[in-house]
N, C-alpha and C positions, 0 to 999 in steps of 0.2 A: 113471451114477447116476440113480436114479429121482427125478424132480421132480414134486411133487404139484401139478400145475396143468394147465389145459386152455387152449391158446392158439388164439384165433380169428384166422384169417388175414385180411389186409386186404381190404376190400370197399368200393370207391368208391361213394358215393351222392350224390344231389342233394337235400339237405335245404335248404329255403328258410328263412333266418333273417334277421329284420330287424336292422339295425345298432343296437346298444345304445349310446347316447351316454355311458352310465356307464362303459363299458369304455375304459380309457386305453391308447392305442397306445404302443408302445415305440420311442423314437428309435433309429436305427440306429447301429452302431459305425462309427467313421471308417474302419475297415479293410475295410468291405464296401460294395459298389456296389449301386445300385438293380437292376441287371441280375441280380446274384447273388440278391438277395431275391426277384425275380420267378421265377427258376428254382426256388428253394426252395418258393415258394407253390404252384407247379404240382406239384412232386414229393412233398412231405411231406404225409401225411394222418394226423392224430392218431387215436388210438383213439376218442376221443369223437366225432369227425366221421363215423365209420362207423356211423351210427345203425341202418341196416338190418341190420348184422351182429349187433346185440345187442338191439334193441328187442323182437323176439318173445320173447326169454328173460325180459324184465321183465314181460310181461303177466301179470296175475293174482297178482303178487307184491307184498308190502309192502316197499318199498325204503328203505334208509337210505343217505345219501350223505355222504362225507367230501370236502368241496369248499371252495374259496375263490374269489376273484375271477378266478383263472387258469383256472377250470373253465368252458370255453366250448365251444359247438358253433357253428361259424362264428364269429360275433362276438356271440352271445347267451349269457348264463349257462346252463350245462347244466341246472341245476335248472328254470329257467323254460321251456327248450325241452322237456324231458321231461314236465313238468306239462302243457304245451299239447298233448302227444301222448297224454295220458291215462295216463301212468305214475303209480302210486300211491306218491308219496314221503311217508313218514310222519315221518321225522326227518332233520335236517341236522346234521352234526358239523363244527364249524369249528376249524382249527388256530391257530397263532400268527398274529396280525394280523386274526383274525376271518373270518367267512364272506364278508363283502363286501370284506375286505382293507383296512379303514381304521383299524386300530389300530396304534400305534407298536410298534417292536421291544420285546419284553419286557413290554408293557403287559397288565394283567389284562383278560381277555375273559370276560364273564358269559354265562350261558344267557339266551336270549331267544326271541322269536317273530319270524320274518321278516315284515316289514311288507308285502312285496309278495305273498307266497304264503300267509301264515298258517301256515307249517310251523314247528314247534318247532325251535330251534337249540340244540344242546348244545356247549358249549365244551370242547375237548380241549387247552387251554393253561392251565396253572395247576395246581391240586391234582388235578383230574379229567383225567388224561392218557389213561386207558384207558376205553373205553365199559364201563359196568357191565352185569351180567346183566339188570337191570331195564330199562336203556336199550335193550337189544337184544331184549327179550322179544317185542315186536310187529313184529319185522323178519324177513323171509324171506331177503333178500339185501342185502349191503352193497356199495356202489360207492366206489372210491377214485379220484378224478380231480383231481390237483393237479400243477401244474408245479413240478418240482424244478430246481435249478441245479448238482447234482452235487458238493456239498461236505459233508464230515462235519459241520461245525458249522451247517449249514442245517437247521433242526429238523424239516422235513417227513418225513425218513426215520425220525426217532424216532416221529413220529405214526403213520407206516405200521406200524412195529413194534408199537406199542401196540394198534393196531386189529387187526392180524393175531393177536396174542396173545388178544385178547378174542373174536375170531371162532372161533379154534381151541378155546378153552375152552367156548364156547357152541354149537358145531356150526353155525356160520353160514358160508356161502360168501362169498368176497370177489371181486368183479369189479374188475379194474384196467383203466381206460381209459388206455392208455399214452401218454406224451408224450416228445418228444426231450429229451435232456440237452444243453444248449448248451455244456457243458464236457466232453462225453463222450469227447473225443479225448485227454484227459490223465488219467493215473493216476500220482500222485506224492505225495510227502510221507512223514513218519514214520508208522508204524502206531500207532494209539492204544493206550496201555498200560492194562490193566485197572484199576489203582489211580487212573487219571485219568478214569474214566467219569463223565459228568455230563449235565446237560440239554442240552449242546451237543456231545455225543458219547457214544454208548453201544454202538459196534460196533468190533471190532478191524480197522479199515480205515485207509487213508491219507487225507490231507486231501481229495484228489479221487479219487472211487471209480470213475469211468468207467462207470457203469451208468445205465440208465433206471430208473424206479420199478418197473416189472415185473421187470426183471432183478434189482434189489436185493431185491425180495420173494422171488424164487426163492432167492436166496442166504440170506436170513433163514431160510427153510424148511429148506434143505439143510444149513446149518451149525448150526441150532438156536440162533439168537441171541435175546437179549432176552426170554426166557420162552416162546419158541415151540419146543416140544420136537420133536426129530426123529421121535419115536415118535407124536406127534400134531400134525402140521403143519397150517397153515391151508390149507383147500381154496381154490385160486385158479382163476379164469377170466380169462384175459388177452385183451384186444382189442389186437392188435398194431398198431404204427405202420406205415403203408405207405411204401415207398421211403426208408427211413432207414438210415443207417450211422453209426458213432461218429465218423468223421472229418468228417462233414458240418457245414458252417458254417450253423447254424440260428439264425435271428433270431426271438426270442420275440414273439408278437403282442400281449402284454399284460404289465403290470408284475407280476413275481412277488412283490414286497413293496415297501413305501413307499420304502425306501432303496436299492433296486436299480431305478432309474428310467430307465436307458439301457442299451442293449446293451453299451456300453463298460464300464459298472459291473459287469455280469453276468460279463463275460469277465475283468475284473481282480479280482473279488471273491475268488477262491481265493488270490491272492497278497497281497491287502491285509487280509483279515479278521484275520490274526494280529496286526496292529497294534492291534487292540482290547485286547490284553494289554500295551500299551506306552503311553507318554506322548504318542505321536504321534497326532494327529487324522487320521481317514480321511475327513473331510469331512462327517460327521454334523452336522446343524445348518446345512447349506447345501443348495442344489439340485443339487449335483454330488457326492453321497456316493460313496465307493469309486472315485473317479477323481482324487482329490488327497490329498496327505499333507503334514502340517506341524505345527509347534508354535511358540509364541512365542519360546522360547529359541534358535531357529535364525535369528533376525533377524541380518542381516549376512552370513550364509552362503548364503542363497538369495534371489533377487529376487522370485520369485512368492509371493503371499500371498493369504489368504482369511480370513474372519471367521465362525466358527460362531455362530449365534443360535438362539433357541428357535423351533422350527417344529412347530406342532401337527400331529399325525398322522404326523410323521416322527421328530423328536427334540426333546423338550421341554426337556431339560437336557443338552445336548451337552458333551463334553470341551472345555475352553478357551472356554467360552461368552463371547461379546462381546470376545474377544481376537484380535488379528491373529496368524495363524499363517503361518509361512514354511516353504517346502519345495518339493515336487515337484508339477508339474502334468502329470498323465498322461491328460488328456482327449483328446490327440491321439497318444498312444502307439500304435504299430502292433501290434495284437493278433495279427497274423499271425506275429509273432516267437514268441509263446507256442505257436501251432499248429505252428510249425516245430520248436521244441525239445521240445515235449510235456512241458514241465517248469514247475513253479512258478517265479516270479521271486524268488530269494533275495537278489539284489543290492540291492534297495531297503531291505530290513531291515538288511543289513550296512552299507550306506552311511549310513543315518540314525542308526544306533547310533554309528558312528564319528564322525559330525558333531556329535552331541549333546554339549553342553559339560558337563552334570552327569550323568555316566553312572550314578551310583548311583540316580538318580530314573527312569531309562528304563523299568524294569520294576516300579517300586515302586507297588503298588496303593493305598498310603495317601495318595497325592497326590490322588486323585479316586475317587468312587464309580462314575464312568463308565469306569474302567479295570478290565478283567477280568484274571483270572489267565492269564498267558501260557502256562503249561504245559498248561492245559486246552485251549487253542486249538492249540498245536503237537502235542499228543498225547503228548509225552514231557518228561522233565526235562533231557535232554541239549542240545536246541537252544539254550535260553536260555544255558546255560553255554558253549556253543561260540561264540555270538555275542559274549559278554563276553570270552572268551579270544582272539578274533580268529582262530579256526580257518578254514581256507580252505573255499570252497564245495565243492571236490572232496572234501575230507575229510568235510564235513557230509553230502554225498550218499552217500558210502560207508558212513556210519554208519547209514543207513536200511536197509541190507541186513543179512541176507538177508530181512528181514521184507517189504519191498516186493515183491521178486521172488516170494516165496511167495504173497502176496496176489494177484498177477497170475495165477498159476496157478490159484488157487481161483476167481477171477472168471471164468475161461474156461469153467468147468463150467456157468455159469448164463446165459451170453450168449444173447440171442435174435437180435441183429443183428450183422453183420460189423464 
């Protein structure tokens, strides 16, 4: 299959970047050792860090950048680094959580002017999800440089799709500075059904898609997803990651979003995010989101407890605010088990539903505005019914076929890395 993209092979360079104190380091997972992290640091070189591979291509062009706080060269924001190297960045486009990454999940992000560089910032989260013809008029080349975590309901792949659609419509080339997928080893979950497409899922993919951003972009082009026509795909230029493979245990150097604030939370996120469609708190409103699960009604069944409170910039009105929640403490869960099985953990969902005393309320969104629709998160209507009916995990996984296997075959056509 012809893939409409040009891939630039890795080129190691020595760009000197001052440490930016605003960049927040990401604590390590309990399952990874400092030695492992050191090896990773030597081996993996992101697309953004290979400046000499793409800097000449940017010269003389008016550049638009789709970036956030994860967009770094070394430890310095890529916008700041490229501006200092004389690149003419005329517009910044910011996704959910904003350009500097300090907006809460789902919070409205307005257009602004970046105080540090004076560059206009266009929000791509809210009503304006796709850059307009006018917003692209003075741009010769768009750059997409955002760290993804490999999940369907993580909205950056939707932003990617909207940007690709806009670039294809307006004959703009898109350069992708590729980054590792920390959950790239796992391809699992039910395929999203078309009638459940929403702001947290707009592609017929499983919960964990197993692609880097560049690989996913090639799949959008090749499959003609989300308004990107096969007959007029987005022209891509990909700066490939050096020394990366999908099974690599990669520790992110910076927070991908306010509520994924540890490596543990990033690795547990695929298995915990569907709890957002239940009455079970995932720890929003604490400093340990997506590493704990609980609810007030589980008191007496679990000894571990936590209390969600309003946290500015993370979760202002969390589920079960100011109430003691009882349940599971997964902060020390060995995430190597996920890597071994290469599957989402269904057991926690099954266990907590079974333990919950008022089962009619478990999926009932009328309890709180902070509860989302479970079906939109799972991607189908069957899983909710299966959990209620007590269907076995084996049967649930079998029901994800043949869709999951078919997706895996489709994915193979667009992979850049082993």
